[in-house]
C-alpha positions in Angstrom: -12.1 -14.8 20.1 -11.9 -11.7 22.4 -10.2 -9.0 20.7 -8.8 -5.5 22.2 -8.8 -3.5 18.7 -7.3 -0.4 19.8 -4.0 -0.1 22.0 -0.7 1.8 22.1 2.7 1.2 23.2 5.6 3.6 24.4 7.5 2.3 21.2 5.6 4.5 18.7 3.0 6.6 20.8 4.5 9.2 23.0 1.4 9.5 25.1 1.5 5.7 26.0 3.1 4.6 29.4 4.2 1.0 28.9 6.2 -1.2 26.7 4.9 -3.6 24.1 5.8 -6.3 26.5 4.1 -4.9 29.4 0.9 -4.3 27.2 1.0 -7.8 26.0 1.4 -9.3 29.5 -1.7 -7.2 30.4 -3.6 -8.8 27.4 -2.6 -12.2 28.8 -3.5 -11.7 32.2 -7.1 -10.4 31.0 -7.7 -13.5 29.2 -7.7 -12.1 25.6 -7.3 -13.9 22.6 -6.0 -11.1 20.5 -4.8 -7.7 20.4 -4.3 -5.0 17.9 -1.4 -2.5 18.3 -2.8 0.8 16.7 -0.2 3.4 17.4 -0.5 7.1 16.4 0.1 7.5 12.8 2.4 4.6 12.6 2.4 1.1 11.7 4.8 -1.8 13.1 6.8 -3.4 10.8 6.1 -7.2 10.1 9.5 -8.1 11.6 8.8 -6.3 14.8 5.4 -8.0 15.1 6.7 -11.4 14.4 9.5 -10.9 17.2 6.7 -9.8 19.6 4.4 -12.6 18.5 7.3 -15.1 19.3 7.3 -13.9 22.7 3.5 -14.2 23.3 2.6 -17.5 21.5 -0.9 -17.5 23.4 -1.8 -14.2 21.7 -2.8 -13.2 18.3 -1.0 -10.0 17.9 -2.0 -7.8 14.8 -1.1 -4.4 13.4 -3.3 -1.4 12.8 -3.1 2.4 13.0 -4.9 5.5 14.6 -4.8 8.3 12.0 -5.4 11.9 13.0 -6.8 13.4 9.8 -6.9 16.7 8.6 -10.4 17.3 9.8 -9.1 16.8 13.3 -10.8 13.1 14.0 -8.9 10.1 15.0 -9.7 7.2 12.8 -8.4 3.6 13.6 -7.8 1.7 10.3 -7.5 -2.1 10.6 -6.3 -4.5 7.7 -3.7 -2.3 6.0 -0.2 -2.7 6.7 1.5 -0.5 4.3 2.8 2.3 6.4 3.7 4.4 3.5 0.0 5.1 2.7 -0.8 7.0 6.0 0.5 10.3 7.6 -0.8 12.7 10.2 -3.2 15.2 8.9 -3.7 13.4 5.8 -6.9 14.3 3.9 -10.1 12.5 5.0 -11.2 11.9 1.5 -7.8 10.4 0.6 -7.9 8.1 3.6 -11.4 7.1 2.5 -10.2 5.9 -0.9 -7.5 4.0 0.5 -9.6 2.5 2.9 -12.1 1.2 0.1 -9.1 0.4 -2.4 -7.4 -2.0 0.1 -10.5 -3.3 1.7 -9.5 -2.0 5.2 -11.9 -1.2 8.1 -12.3 2.1 9.5 -13.5 3.1 13.2 -14.2 6.4 14.4 -12.3 6.7 17.7 -13.7 8.4 20.8 -16.1 11.0 19.0 -16.9 14.1 20.9 -13.8 13.7 23.3 -12.3 17.1 22.2 -15.2 18.8 20.3 -18.9 19.0 20.6 -19.3 17.7 17.1 -17.8 15.3 14.6 -16.3 16.7 11.3 -18.7 16.1 8.2 -15.4 15.3 6.4 -14.9 12.3 8.8 -18.4 11.1 8.4 -17.8 10.8 4.7 -15.6 8.1 5.3 -16.4 4.4 4.7 -16.8 3.9 8.5 -17.4 0.3 9.8 -17.8 1.1 13.5 -17.9 3.9 15.9 -16.5 3.4 19.4 -19.2 3.5 22.1 -17.0 2.4 24.9 -13.2 2.6 25.5 -10.9 4.2 28.3 -11.1 7.5 26.5 -15.1 7.4 26.2 -16.8 9.1 29.3 -20.4 9.2 30.4 -20.9 12.7 29.0 -20.2 11.5 25.5 -22.8 8.6 25.5 -25.7 10.6 24.5 -24.3 12.3 21.4 -22.5 9.1 20.2 -26.0 7.4 20.5 -27.5 10.3 18.5 -24.6 10.0 15.8 -25.3 6.2 15.5 -29.0 6.6 15.0 -28.5 9.6 12.7 -26.0 7.9 10.3 -27.0 4.1 10.7 -23.4 3.4 11.9 -22.4 0.1 13.9 -21.2 0.4 17.6 -17.8 -0.9 18.4 -15.7 -1.1 21.8 -12.2 -1.3 22.7 -10.0 -0.1 25.4 -7.9 2.5 23.8 -5.2 1.4 26.4 -2.3 3.3 27.1 -1.0 1.3 29.9 -1.6 -2.6 31.0 -4.2 -1.7 33.5 -6.7 -0.7 30.8 -6.1 -3.5 28.3 -9.2 -5.4 27.8 -11.4 -3.0 29.6 -13.7 -3.4 26.4 -13.5 -5.2 23.1 -15.2 -7.4 20.7 -15.7 -11.2 20.5 -15.6 -12.5 17.0 -17.8 -15.0 15.8 -15.3 -16.8 14.0 -11.4 -17.2 14.3 -9.3 -14.2 13.4 -5.8 -14.8 12.6 -4.6 -12.1 10.2 -5.1 -8.4 9.4 -7.2 -9.3 6.4 -9.6 -11.4 8.5 -9.6 -8.8 11.0 -10.8 -6.1 8.6 -13.4 -8.5 7.0 -14.8 -9.6 10.4 -15.2 -5.7 11.4 -16.6 -4.8 7.9 -19.3 -7.5 8.1 -20.0 -6.8 11.7 -19.2 -10.3 12.8 -18.7 -9.6 16.5 -20.4 -8.7 19.6 -19.2 -6.2 22.4 -17.9 -7.2 25.7 -16.9 -5.2 28.8 -15.1 -6.1 31.9 -17.9 -5.1 34.2 -15.8 -5.7 37.3 -12.9 -3.7 36.3 -15.0 -0.9 34.8 -16.7 -0.6 38.2 -13.4 -0.7 40.0 -11.9 2.2 37.9 -15.0 4.0 38.5 -14.8 3.8 42.3 -11.1 4.9 42.2 -12.2 7.8 39.9 -14.6 9.1 42.4 -11.8 10.3 44.7 -9.7 11.7 42.0 -12.5 13.7 40.4 -13.4 15.1 44.1 -9.7 16.3 44.3 -9.5 17.6 40.9 -12.8 19.8 41.7 -11.3 21.0 44.9 -8.2 21.9 43.1 -10.0 23.8 40.3 -12.0 25.7 42.9 -8.7 26.6 44.6 -7.4 28.2 41.4 -5.0 25.6 40.2 -4.3 25.6 36.7 -5.4 22.4 34.5 -1.7 21.8 33.9 -1.1 21.7 37.6 -4.0 19.4 38.1 -3.0 17.2 35.3 0.5 16.6 36.9 -1.2 16.1 40.4 -4.2 13.8 39.2 -2.7 12.5 36.1 -6.0 13.4 34.1 -5.8 14.3 30.3 -6.7 17.7 29.4 -9.8 16.4 27.8 -10.7 15.0 31.1 -10.1 18.3 32.9 -11.9 20.3 30.3 -14.9 18.1 30.7 -14.7 18.5 34.6 -14.4 22.3 34.2 -17.7 21.9 32.2 -19.3 20.1 35.0 -19.6 16.9 32.8 -19.6 13.4 34.0 -16.4 11.8 33.4 -17.0 8.2 34.6 -16.4 5.0 32.2 -19.6 4.0 30.3 -21.3 0.8 30.9 -22.5 -1.4 27.6 -25.7 -2.7 27.9 
């Protein structure tokens, strides 16, 4: 089963640019078997997911959450659906206790996206995976992520972190056994019962299109435009622009 484990919709993530229906249609178009909606600091209700699932019977649609912790890291939590357990800026240690108590799975999302390091507090969490590929992981982040995985013995994982349909299914995992519930999802991730996949053709296409956008952004930087003006012109995030300013490589990564 091919799953995208990390996606957002405009219903609860202000940074997302597409409705839940548009995101699910993107998952169907890309031939995914399942998708997990992981809004920022919010979990969909069971009734909401049931209604969406009814409209897309060909997909397994599950719930998760992306928690922004007190240490400043983003943790994707799978397998726990009680929204009252989570909140933005929650203490990392408390989050770790919840993950262990309820047998959830925790994934460190896009490390090194904003900072040159990863907080020690986040690294003390019971992490069951570290994203090595997503729409928000760029080539300049590859080497430090690889070093983090080696140093701490962590498991690589991939997802799209899609905020619009075009990115759904860029990367993901293929489970070795059927996954039909949040409990089964967390158990499979905890066990590492999956392999990574990427849509090579689409990643190559994104990188080709990015060449022109990067060239324009660099010209505008040299002409003295502010990062806010360039963001509006090119559609880049501030983290992307900060990387460009620092001369870093911002193309999408490939999974070996």
